[in-house]
C-alpha positions as CSV (number, residue, x, y, z in Angstrom):
1,M,10.1,-15.9,14.4
2,Y,13.6,-16.2,14.4
3,I,14.0,-18.5,16.9
4,E,15.5,-21.5,15.1
5,E,18.0,-19.2,12.7
6,N,19.1,-17.7,16.2
7,L,19.4,-21.0,17.8
8,K,21.5,-22.3,15.6
9,N,24.1,-19.0,15.4
10,L,24.5,-18.8,19.0
11,R,25.2,-22.7,19.1
12,K,27.7,-21.8,16.3
13,Q,29.4,-18.7,17.6
14,H,30.1,-20.7,20.9
15,K,31.5,-23.5,18.8
16,W,29.5,-26.6,20.2
17,T,28.1,-28.9,18.0
18,Q,24.2,-30.0,18.3
19,E,25.1,-33.3,20.6
20,E,26.7,-30.8,22.7
21,V,24.0,-28.6,22.9
22,A,21.8,-31.6,23.8
23,E,24.2,-32.9,27.0
24,M,24.4,-29.8,28.6
25,I,20.8,-28.7,28.4
26,N,19.6,-33.1,28.7
27,I,17.4,-33.2,25.5
28,S,18.2,-35.1,21.9
29,P,20.0,-34.2,19.2
30,Q,17.5,-34.8,17.4
31,S,15.5,-32.0,19.3
32,V,18.2,-29.4,18.5
33,S,18.6,-30.4,15.4
34,K,14.4,-30.3,15.1
35,W,14.5,-27.0,16.2
36,E,17.4,-25.5,13.8
37,R,15.2,-26.4,10.5
38,G,12.2,-25.0,12.2
39,D,10.9,-28.3,11.9
40,T,9.5,-27.8,15.6
41,L,9.9,-24.6,18.3
42,P,11.4,-24.9,21.9
43,D,8.8,-25.7,24.6
44,I,8.4,-22.6,26.3
45,T,9.9,-23.4,29.6
46,M,12.5,-24.2,27.6
47,L,13.4,-20.7,26.8
48,P,14.7,-19.3,30.6
49,T,17.4,-22.4,30.0
50,L,18.7,-21.5,26.1
51,A,18.9,-18.2,27.3
52,N,21.4,-18.8,30.5
53,L,22.8,-21.4,28.2
54,Y,24.1,-18.9,25.7
55,A,24.1,-16.1,28.2
56,V,21.3,-14.0,26.3
57,S,17.9,-12.6,26.8
58,I,14.3,-14.6,25.8
59,D,13.7,-11.6,23.7
60,S,17.1,-12.0,21.9
61,I,16.6,-16.0,20.7
62,V,12.9,-15.2,19.8
63,G,14.4,-12.2,17.5
64,M,11.9,-9.8,18.6
65,D,14.9,-7.1,17.5
66,K,14.3,-8.3,14.3
67,I,10.3,-9.3,14.5
68,N,10.0,-5.5,15.5
69,G,12.6,-3.7,12.9
70,D,12.1,-1.7,9.7
71,E,13.0,-5.0,7.7
72,A,10.2,-7.1,9.1
73,R,7.6,-4.4,8.1
74,A,8.9,-3.9,4.5
75,K,8.7,-7.6,3.7
76,I,5.6,-7.7,5.4
77,F,3.9,-4.8,3.1
78,A,6.1,-5.8,0.1
79,A,4.5,-9.7,0.3
80,A,0.6,-7.6,1.0
81,H,1.2,-5.1,-2.4
82,E,1.9,-8.4,-4.2
83,H,-0.9,-10.1,-3.3
84,L,-3.3,-6.9,-4.2
85,R,-1.1,-6.1,-7.6
86,K,-2.4,-9.7,-8.4
87,R,-6.0,-9.0,-7.2
88,E,-5.5,-11.7,-5.0
89,T,-7.6,-9.8,-2.2
90,A,-8.6,-12.8,-0.1
91,A,-5.0,-13.9,0.4
92,A,-4.0,-10.4,1.0
93,V,-6.4,-10.6,4.1
94,S,-5.1,-12.6,5.4
95,F,-1.2,-12.2,5.1
96,L,-2.5,-8.9,6.7
97,E,-4.6,-10.0,9.9
98,N,-1.8,-12.9,10.6
99,A,1.0,-9.7,10.8
100,L,-1.7,-8.3,12.7
101,Q,-1.4,-10.8,15.7
102,T,2.7,-9.7,15.3
103,F,2.1,-6.2,15.1
104,P,-1.4,-5.8,17.2
105,S,-1.1,-1.9,17.4
106,D,0.1,-1.2,13.9
107,E,-1.5,1.4,12.4
108,E,-0.3,0.9,8.9
109,I,-0.9,-2.7,9.1
110,M,-4.7,-1.9,10.1
111,S,-4.7,0.3,7.2
112,K,-3.7,-1.7,4.5
113,L,-5.9,-4.6,6.0
114,A,-8.7,-2.5,5.6
115,L,-8.5,-2.0,2.0
116,A,-8.2,-5.1,1.7
117,L,-10.8,-6.1,3.0
118,A,-12.6,-3.5,1.0
119,L,-11.9,-5.1,-2.0
120,C,-12.1,-8.6,-0.8
121,E,-15.7,-8.3,-0.8
122,N,-16.7,-8.7,-4.7
123,S,-13.4,-9.9,-6.2
124,E,-13.0,-13.4,-5.5
125,N,-16.2,-14.5,-5.8
126,L,-17.8,-12.9,-8.6
127,E,-17.1,-15.9,-11.3
128,N,-19.3,-18.0,-9.1
129,S,-21.9,-15.0,-8.9
130,E,-24.8,-15.2,-11.0
131,N,-25.8,-11.4,-10.1
132,A,-22.9,-8.8,-9.0
133,E,-25.6,-7.0,-6.8
134,N,-26.1,-9.5,-5.1
135,L,-22.9,-10.6,-4.0
136,A,-22.3,-6.9,-3.1
137,N,-25.3,-7.4,-0.9
138,S,-24.5,-10.6,0.7
139,E,-23.8,-11.3,4.4
140,N,-19.7,-11.8,3.6
141,S,-19.8,-8.5,1.8
142,Q,-21.4,-6.4,4.2
143,N,-19.1,-7.9,7.1
144,N,-15.8,-7.4,5.9
145,L,-17.2,-4.0,5.1
146,Q,-18.0,-3.4,8.4
147,K,-14.6,-4.7,9.3
148,A,-12.9,-2.6,7.3
149,A,-14.7,0.5,8.6
150,K,-14.4,-0.4,12.2
151,L,-10.2,-0.3,11.6
152,C,-10.3,2.8,9.8
153,E,-11.8,4.0,12.7
154,R,-9.2,2.4,15.2
155,V,-6.5,4.1,13.1
156,L,-7.7,7.2,13.2
157,S,-8.5,7.3,16.7
158,A,-4.7,6.6,17.3
159,N,-1.8,9.1,16.5
160,P,-0.6,7.4,13.3
161,T,1.8,8.9,10.8
162,A,0.5,11.8,8.3
163,K,0.1,9.2,5.1
164,V,-1.4,6.6,6.7
165,R,-4.2,9.6,8.4
166,H,-4.3,10.2,5.0
167,T,-5.1,7.5,3.6
168,T,-7.2,6.0,5.8
169,S,-9.3,9.1,5.5
170,A,-9.8,8.4,2.3
171,A,-10.2,5.1,2.2
172,I,-13.3,5.3,5.3
173,S,-14.4,7.4,2.6
174,F,-15.8,5.1,0.6
175,V,-16.1,1.7,2.7
176,Y,-18.7,4.3,4.2
177,L,-19.9,4.5,0.6
178,K,-20.4,0.8,0.2
179,L,-22.0,0.3,3.4
180,G,-24.9,2.7,1.6
181,E,-23.5,5.3,4.7
182,R,-23.4,8.2,2.8
183,E,-23.6,11.1,5.5
184,K,-20.3,9.4,7.3
185,A,-18.6,9.2,3.7
186,E,-18.9,12.9,2.9
187,K,-18.2,13.8,6.6
188,A,-15.3,11.9,6.2
189,A,-14.0,13.6,2.9
190,K,-14.3,16.7,4.6
191,N,-12.2,16.4,7.2
192,L,-9.4,15.3,4.5
193,T,-5.9,17.5,3.7
194,P,-5.8,19.1,-0.1
195,I,-2.8,16.4,-0.9
196,R,-2.7,13.2,-2.8
197,E,-5.7,11.6,-1.3
198,S,-7.6,15.5,-1.3
199,R,-10.7,16.0,0.0
200,E,-11.5,17.5,-3.6
201,S,-10.9,14.2,-5.3
202,I,-12.7,12.3,-2.7
203,L,-15.4,14.6,-2.5
204,A,-15.7,14.5,-6.5
205,E,-15.7,11.1,-7.1
206,L,-18.4,10.6,-4.1
207,A,-20.6,13.3,-6.0
208,E,-19.8,10.8,-9.2
209,N,-20.5,6.8,-7.8
210,G,-23.2,8.2,-5.6
211,E,-25.7,5.7,-4.3
212,N,-25.5,4.0,-8.0
213,S,-24.4,0.3,-7.4
214,E,-23.3,0.4,-11.2
215,K,-19.8,2.3,-10.4
216,S,-18.9,0.0,-7.6
217,A,-16.0,-1.0,-10.2
218,N,-15.1,2.9,-9.8
219,I,-15.1,2.5,-6.4
220,D,-12.7,-0.4,-6.2
221,N,-10.0,1.1,-8.6
222,Y,-10.1,4.2,-6.8
223,L,-9.6,1.3,-3.1
224,R,-6.6,-0.3,-5.4
225,F,-5.2,2.8,-6.0
226,L,-4.9,3.7,-2.4
227,A,-3.6,0.7,-1.7
228,L,-1.1,0.5,-3.9
229,S,0.1,4.6,-4.8
230,E,3.7,4.6,-4.1
231,E,5.3,8.0,-2.8
232,N,7.8,9.4,-5.5
233,A,10.4,11.1,-4.7
234,K,10.1,14.8,-5.4
235,T,13.1,15.2,-7.8
236,K,11.0,12.8,-9.9
237,L,8.3,13.8,-11.8
238,T,5.8,10.9,-12.9
239,I,3.0,11.3,-15.0
240,E,0.5,8.3,-14.3
241,L,-2.2,7.3,-16.6
242,G,-5.3,5.0,-16.3
243,A,-6.2,2.4,-18.5
244,N,-8.1,4.3,-21.1
245,M,-5.4,7.3,-21.0
246,V,-2.8,5.0,-22.6
247,A,-3.9,5.9,-26.0
248,T,-3.6,9.9,-25.2
249,C,0.6,10.2,-24.9
250,T,0.6,7.9,-28.4
251,E,-2.3,9.9,-29.9
252,H,-0.8,13.6,-29.1
253,N,3.0,12.7,-29.4
254,L,3.8,13.2,-25.4
255,T,6.6,11.8,-25.5
256,D,8.4,13.4,-28.2
257,K,7.0,17.1,-27.0
258,I,8.6,16.4,-23.9
259,A,12.0,15.9,-25.2
260,V,11.3,18.6,-27.1
261,L,10.7,21.1,-24.0
262,R,13.9,19.8,-22.3
263,A,15.9,20.9,-25.3
264,E,14.9,24.3,-25.4
265,I,15.1,23.9,-22.1
266,E,18.6,22.9,-21.8
267,S,19.2,26.0,-24.6
268,I,18.2,28.7,-22.8
269,K,18.8,27.9,-20.0
270,A,22.5,29.6,-19.6
271,V,20.8,33.0,-20.6
272,K,17.5,32.8,-17.7
273,S,17.6,31.5,-14.9
274,L,15.5,28.6,-15.0
275,K,14.7,25.3,-12.8
276,I,16.3,22.3,-15.0
277,L,13.3,19.9,-15.6
278,P,13.2,17.1,-13.4
279,L,13.9,13.1,-14.5
280,I,10.0,12.7,-16.2
281,N,8.8,8.9,-16.1
282,I,5.4,8.2,-18.0
283,R,3.5,5.0,-17.3
284,D,0.4,2.9,-17.0
285,M,-0.9,2.8,-13.9
286,V,-3.5,0.0,-14.1
287,E,-4.7,1.4,-10.2
288,L,-5.9,4.9,-11.5
289,P,-9.6,4.8,-12.5
290,P,-9.8,5.2,-15.9
291,N,-9.6,8.4,-17.5
292,R,-7.2,10.1,-14.9
293,V,-4.2,11.6,-15.1
294,R,-1.8,12.2,-12.4
295,I,1.0,14.3,-11.9
296,S,3.1,13.1,-8.9
297,H,5.1,14.6,-6.0
298,Y,7.2,17.1,-7.3
299,G,7.0,19.9,-5.2
300,D,3.7,21.7,-4.4
301,I,2.2,21.1,-8.2
302,L,0.0,18.1,-8.2
303,L,-2.7,17.3,-11.2
304,D,-5.2,14.5,-10.3
305,S,-8.0,14.9,-12.7
306,D,-10.0,13.0,-14.8
307,F,-10.5,14.4,-18.5
308,A,-13.0,12.4,-21.3
309,D,-11.5,14.8,-24.2
310,S,-7.7,13.0,-25.0
311,A,-6.4,16.1,-26.7
312,V,-7.4,18.4,-23.3
313,A,-5.7,15.8,-21.1
314,A,-2.3,16.1,-23.9
315,A,-2.6,19.8,-23.0
316,E,-2.8,19.7,-19.5
317,I,0.1,17.5,-19.2
318,M,2.0,19.7,-21.1
319,A,1.0,23.0,-19.8
320,I,2.3,21.7,-15.6
321,I,5.2,20.3,-17.0
322,G,5.6,23.9,-18.4
323,K,5.3,25.9,-15.0
324,I,7.4,23.3,-13.4
325,A,10.0,24.1,-16.4
326,K,9.2,27.7,-15.3
327,I,9.6,28.6,-19.2
328,G,6.0,29.3,-20.0
């Protein structure tokens, strides 16, 4: 909360000292000082007195405007994202659970918490386990997955934004699969729309991973992808590479080929009506499953495919860029 900051600012706005405030409301100056430092909070019975003293509402003292503001929520997601990026999933779960106490009806926080719970069940304790399969079947693991499923169900039964609904629908497919509820997983996947977390991609992942427990790492990679992926501006073409695809760019001089393509566009765009190739950003996305390439958010064109052959991957990337540029 923002009580200490608000009490300090209100006192200064009135040009009062801590001693003067203490005298007016009949408490010790030390108490006022502790409030403004955040060492202690005013007793709830003092809030009406303080609100009357400063001629503001209790909500203003508590800072409800800031608590409910976009800035506060942005900080929550940034902190949770950083924990997940560092694979500190238990810390992410704890942080998001506390955030949910402040925003108990926030579907986006619920969705993020569900993803963290689904990832948490086997990442923190893996080093202490002699058998990873036993750990995956542990009671704690199942509890986290059940919590994740319930959170996803709660989000989907509400009225979340399209982005939250899509991500949550994709997440619950994998959560159900990890719980061994394959029929539910497939049903959830079939309800997905064919964009980012598409029904085609999710159904393909379900078919590939199936009931094979050895593939649980691939499922977690995809859950991390859902938890950490970010939207890109539609004017920016980003090529994201899974861990095993990094060598593809080097092997096939993909960056050089793109530079040549841009030069070709520049040389003939005065003659023909061409779409100018957008800013291109190639990056290693550790959140992507291995052998996966994504071309992110350029109009309606989206590549999200697995490649076993690096030459095919390079050719596909060049083809999609050529399609965007309308020169091929």
